[in-house]
C-alpha positions in Angstrom: 4.3 139.2 185.5 0.9 138.5 187.9 -0.7 137.0 184.5 2.2 134.3 184.0 1.9 133.8 187.7 -1.8 133.1 187.1 -1.8 130.8 184.1 1.4 129.1 185.7 -0.9 128.0 188.7 -3.8 127.5 186.3 -2.3 124.9 184.3 -0.7 123.0 187.0 -4.2 122.5 188.2 -5.6 121.5 185.3 -2.1 118.8 184.8 -3.3 117.7 188.8 -6.6 117.0 187.7 -5.7 114.8 185.0 -3.5 112.8 187.4 -4.4 108.9 188.1 -4.5 108.8 192.0 -4.0 106.2 193.9 -7.5 104.6 196.0 -6.6 104.0 199.6 -5.8 100.2 199.8 -3.2 101.0 196.9 -1.7 103.8 199.4 -1.5 101.7 202.3 0.5 98.7 200.2 2.8 101.3 199.0 3.3 102.7 202.1 4.0 99.6 203.7 6.8 98.7 200.5 8.5 101.9 201.2 8.8 101.2 204.6 10.0 97.6 204.4 12.5 99.1 201.6 13.7 101.5 203.6 14.3 99.5 206.5 16.3 96.8 204.7 18.2 99.7 203.1 19.2 101.5 206.4 20.0 98.0 207.9 22.2 97.1 205.3 24.2 100.7 205.4 24.7 100.1 209.3 26.3 96.7 209.0 28.3 97.9 206.0 29.3 101.2 208.3 29.9 99.2 211.5 32.3 96.7 209.7 33.9 99.7 208.0 34.5 101.4 211.4 36.0 98.0 212.8 38.5 97.6 209.8 39.6 101.0 210.2 40.2 100.4 213.6 42.0 97.2 213.7 44.4 98.6 210.8 44.9 101.5 213.2 45.7 99.5 216.0 48.6 97.5 213.6 49.7 100.6 212.3 50.7 102.2 215.6 52.3 99.3 216.8 
């Protein structure tokens, strides 16, 4: 069991060494893209949520009379 665990971590480290890691400038740009994307998506979801809340509220008021 211990041998398999050691082999797993050794192979994992070997694969991480093969990975192409981004330079600082690329990482910064990617971070900005992710943050802007998250803000846009959260704004979109908020607008949809607010709209549906008002529509459902209006329907409930109409049904109650």
